[in-house]
N, C-alpha and C positions, 0 to 999 in steps of 0.2 A: 142196382146191379153191381156185383163185385168186380171192380176193374183192376184189382191187384193181379200181378203175374208171379208165378213161381220163379224162384231164383234158378238160373241155369246150373245144372250139375257141375260141381267142381272137379277138374282133372289136374293131374300133375303138370301136363302140357296140353294145351288146347290147340291141336293142329288143324282141326276142322274149322274152328273159329278164325284162326289165322288165315287159312286158305280162302274163306269166304270174303275177306277184305281185299285180297289181291287176285281173286278169281279171274277177272278179265285179262290181267297181265299174264298170269300163268297159262291160261288156256291158249292165249295167242302165241306164247312162246313155244308151247308144245306143238301147236299146229304148224308153226314155222319149221320145226324139225321134221315133222311128218311129211310136209310138202317137199322138203329138200331131199329126204331119204338119206341124209348124211348122218347115220346113226352112230358110227364109230369114228372118233377123232375128227369130227366135223367142225365147221366154223364156230359153232356155239362153244365148244371146248376151248378152242384157241382164244376166243373173245373173253370167255370167263377167266381164263388164266391171266390175260392181260389186265382185266379190270380188277381182279383180286390183288394182283401184284401192285397196281397203282394204289389201291386202298391201303395195303399193308406197308407200302414204301420199300418194297424188296425187288430185286432184279428179276428173279425167276420164281414162278409158280408152276409146279408140275402136277397135274391131276392124276389120280389113281383110283382104284376100285373101292377103297375103304381106309379108315384110319389105321387099322391093324397092319394092312399092307404098307401103308406109308412108313410106319416105324421099321418094318422089316427091310423094305427097300433102302431106307436111309442107312441102315447098318450094313447092308450088302454093298452099297455104293462106296462106303468109307473103308471097305476091306476088312471089317471086323470078322473074326473067324473063331472056330472052336478052340477052346482053351483060353481065350481072352475073358476078361471080367468087365462087366458094366455095372456101375453104381446107379441105383434108382431107389424109389420108395416102394414100400409094401402096401401103403394105404392108397390104393389106386385101383382102377379097373384092370382085370387080369391081362388084357391085351398088351399092356406095357411090358409085362414080364414074359408073356407067352412067346412073343417073337424072339426074345433073347434066348430062351430055351430051345426053340425050334432050330436056331442056327448053331446050337451046341455051345453057345456062350454061357458063362456062369453069371447069373444075377446076384449082385451083392446089394443088400438092403441097408439103406440109411433110414434113421428115424425121421419123423416130421415134427414141425413146431406145433404146439398146442393151440395157438391163436389162429394162424392162417391155414393150418393143415398141410402146408407145403414142406418140401424136403428141407432138412436142417443142414446148412452148409458146414457147420462144425462137425457134424457126424459124417458128412462126406469125407472130410479130411482124415478122420479116424479109420475109414474103410479102404483107403487107397493102398494098393499093393503093387509090386512090380508087374503084375498081370493086368492091372487096370488100364483100359484103353479109352473108355468113354463114360460120360455122365448123362443120364436121361432124367432131367427134372420134369415133373408133371405140374402144369399150372392148374391146380385143382379147383374145381367149382367156379372158376371164372376170374381168378386174379393170379398175377405172376409170382413165381418163386423168386428168391433173391438172386437175380441173374448177375449183378455186379460181383457178388461174392463167388458165385459159381464159375463165372468166366475167369476170375482171377485164379481160382484153384486149378482150373483147366489149363490156363497158360503156364502156371508154375510147374505142372506135372506133364505137360505136353499131351493133353487129353482132348478128344472130340466132345462136343456138346450137341446132343440131339434133343430139341425141345418137344415134349409131348403137349401140344397146344390144342388138344381135342375139345377142351372145355372152356377155352379162353379166347377164341378168335374175337378180335375187336378191343381187347384190353390193352391199355397203354402202360408201358414200363418206363418209369422216370429214371433213366440210366445216368450215370456220371457223365456220359458223353452225349446226353440229350434224350429226348423222348422217342421211344421206339415201340412198335407194336410187338406184342408177344409172338414168338415164332420166328422173329427176324434177327434175333440176337446171337444165337448159337451158330454152329456150322450148318445145321439143317433144322428147320422147324417142320412139324408134322401136324396134320389135323384130320378130323373126321367130319363128314357131312351127314351123319346119321340123322334121321328126321327130327329127333328131339333136341338136337344141338341148336345153339343160338343162330347159326347159319346152317340150316339143315335142308337136305333135298327130300325127295319123296321115294327114297330107296337107299341104297348104299352108295357111298362116295367118299373120297378123301383127297388129300393133296400134301405136297411137300414144298417148302420154301427155302431158298438160299440166295446169297449174294455172290456166290463163287461160281464163275462160268464153268470151270472144269467139273465141279461137283454137280452142277445142273446137268451137264452132258452125261455124266455117269448115272444120275438118277433116271433120266429118260431112257438110257440104254437098258438098265436093269428092268424097268417097267415093261419094255418091249422085247421080251425074250432074250435080253442081252445083245440086242441088235441095233446098229445105227443105220444100216442099209438092209433092205428086205432080203431075207434068205441068207444073210451073212451074219454070223453070231460070234461076237468078240469075247463074251463072258457068259457064265451061267446066269440066266435071268428068270423073270416070272412074267406072267400075262396079267397085268393089272392096269386098268384104264377107267377113267371117268367117262361114262357114256354121254352122248349129246343131249338126251332128254333131261338128264339130271343137271347138266351144265346150264341148259336153258332155264330151268327152274331156279338154279342158284344165281344166275344173272339177275333175275327179278328180285329175289330175296336180298341180294347184296345191296340193292338200292334202298332197302328198308332197314338195314342192319342198325343204323344209328338210332332210329326210332324204336326198334325192338330193345336195344340196350337201355334206352331211356325209360321205357315202360317197365323193364325188369328192375331197374334201380329205384323207380318210384314205388313199386310193390315192396322191394326190400326195405325202403325207408318206412313204410307203413308197419312192417313187421318190427323193425328196430324200435320204433317209437312205442309200439304196443307192449313190447316185452322188456323195455328199459326198467331197471329196478326190480325185476322179478328174480329172487335169489336162486330159483331152480333152473333158470334159462340163461345160457351164455350165448349172446348173439354173435354172429360171425365177425371176426376182427377184420377191419379194413387196413390193408398194408399202406404204409406211408409212401412207398415208391411204386405203387401200381393202382390203376383204376380197376374196378370190379364190374364184370358184366353179368354176374349172377346166373351162370348156367344152372346152379342150384342155390337155394337159400338153405344152408346147412347150419343149424344151431346145435349147441350141446345142451342136453338135459341131464342135470346132475341129481345126486341123491337117490339113484336107482329108479327114477320115475319115467325113464325113456319109453320102455315097452308099454307101460300103463297108459301114458299119454298117447302113444300111437294107436292103441285100441280105442281109446276115448274119441280121438279124432275120426277114425274110420266109422265108428258107430254113429257119428253125427254128420256123415256125408263129406268128410274131409280126407282125401288120400294123403298118405305120408310114406316116405321111403327111407330105408336105412342104406346109405352108401358109406362104407361097405361092411357087411356083417362079419366076414372072415377075411383078414388081410392075406396078401399073397404068400407071405412066409409061413402061414399056418394052413394053407390049402394043401390037400393031399398031393396034388401034382407037383408042388414046389417045396415041400418040406425038406429040410436038410439039418444035419447036426450043427452046422455053422450058425443057424438062426433058430434056436429052439424057442418055445414059448417063454416069454419074459425077456427076450433079447432086444425088443423094440418097445420100451415101456409106454411111450406116448401114443404110438399107433395102437397098442393093445388097450389103452384106456379109452381112446376115441371110439373104438368099435362098439363100446357099451354105452356111449353117450350121444353120438351124433344122430340127428333126425332132420330130414329134409322136408320142407313144406312145399305146397304147390308153387311153382314159379313159371309164369307164362306171360307172354305179351298181351294176352287177352283177359287177364284177371280184372274183374269189375270191382268197384268200390264196395258193392254189396257182398261179393264173395270174400273180399279181403276182411271186411267187418265180421263176417261169419267165422272165418278161419281164426282170426285173432281172439274173438269172444270165446270160441270153443277151447282154445288153448288155455285161456285164463280161467274158464269154468272148471277145468280139471283140478286146479290148485286151490279152489275155494273150499 
């Protein structure tokens, strides 16, 4: 009798497999919320905020509805307004730029570094004008931007720093002043709990972090319709909150975050070893001053082979993604004469080379062997 079993289908992120391992904990947490009927701003939200604050080593965590809201609320709480300029990168998910435009603020794009894909501090310096009020570095794919350099620039020019930490929760930044978690270095850190994130819930969710008591008060006020006391509204706000069901799930998953990060790093090491020495593959650069939590394993495929490799992978049961095929400054919604095609050369090179392989806490040795063998077979 044939006792072999078929390999489990490979997914970019295996949320079902992850849930099966923690099912009793998650189910009990959800039942706890249902039994309490405290669905909005209940004890689970408050406990999660405390536990995440402890994990991050930050004074305040304020939950909200999603990562996009987190960025917008941060800008509102800092008093940024129409006519101001914010420097960020174009090589990012559109939400980073979307909220800037929604508030009437002008997005100013700095190029990124070819190795880490993170914003280039030297190009930030070149983009500062008298209208510049803030910098929004994105900790892309799971490791920190050069925050020492960015904070020094911000201090010199009296600018706010809002960290877009949606892809790097858990990453350690080795600062000149000691090791700090990403999202806790600038004036405000923001994150998303979208299901595919390293710390993801089972719907939408987000949060903001700060060590400043007054800023924390403003963040909570903006989240809650601009109100500190019910029915009394001090400023224009929004309705954005992390619901208790999602907070309960996140409390469970936060306990497993270190093991999730270890599993992702183990998978990344397999990829690194398999592709070392392949002239067509540039493996992701590991920054000297940041740990990597590999929200994505994003490599560069040179020589015009990227699209062909992607098709080859998919034909052999291996999903692959391109993050991001069109940078923000070339999107129809955000095009401007200030940033024409060719104005961000590294960003515009990367969009033709980057390819992300499956990255999940549940990848098996068999799946990893199949993925790496399939990549290699394309170049034979």
